[in-house]
C-alpha positions in Angstrom: 0.0 0.0 0.0 1.4 3.4 -1.0 1.3 6.3 1.3 -0.5 9.6 0.4 2.9 11.3 -0.2 4.0 8.5 -2.6 0.7 8.9 -4.5 1.2 12.6 -4.8 4.7 12.0 -6.2 3.5 9.4 -8.7 0.7 11.8 -9.9 3.2 14.6 -10.2 5.5 12.4 -12.3 2.6 11.4 -14.5 1.7 15.0 -15.0 5.3 15.8 -15.9 5.4 12.9 -18.4 2.2 14.2 -20.1 3.7 17.7 -20.4 6.9 16.4 -21.9 4.9 14.3 -24.4 2.9 17.4 -25.4 6.1 19.4 -25.8 7.6 16.6 -28.0 4.6 16.8 -30.3 4.4 20.6 -30.6 7.5 22.2 -29.1 9.8 22.4 -32.1 7.2 24.2 -34.1 6.4 26.6 -31.3 10.1 27.3 -30.5 10.7 27.8 -34.3 7.9 30.4 -34.6 9.2 32.2 -31.5 12.7 32.3 -32.9 11.4 33.6 -36.3 9.5 36.3 -34.5 12.5 37.4 -32.5 14.7 37.4 -35.6 12.2 39.5 -37.5 11.8 42.0 -34.7 15.6 42.4 -34.4 16.0 42.8 -38.1 13.4 45.6 -38.1 15.4 47.4 -35.3 13.5 46.0 -32.4 15.0 45.3 -28.9 15.0 42.0 -27.1 15.0 42.3 -23.3 16.3 39.4 -21.2 16.0 39.3 -17.5 16.1 36.9 -14.6 16.8 36.4 -10.9 19.6 34.3 -9.6 20.5 31.5 -12.0 18.0 32.9 -14.6 19.8 36.2 -14.5 23.0 34.4 -15.4 21.2 32.6 -18.2 20.0 35.9 -19.5 23.5 37.4 -19.5 24.9 34.4 -21.4 22.1 34.6 -24.0 22.7 38.3 -24.4 
């Protein structure tokens, strides 16, 4: 018999697996469209702002 905590963990894992499966089906297309939109905006003189807090700030600096 599994405890309530174990059940919560199992349900969370199943939710995660469903999300990953959805991203595998549609993620490349969505990321591609976003990249095209960013490139078009920059080509037209637009500005891309990146920000974060902690580790996300370091990611933003590396991307910039």
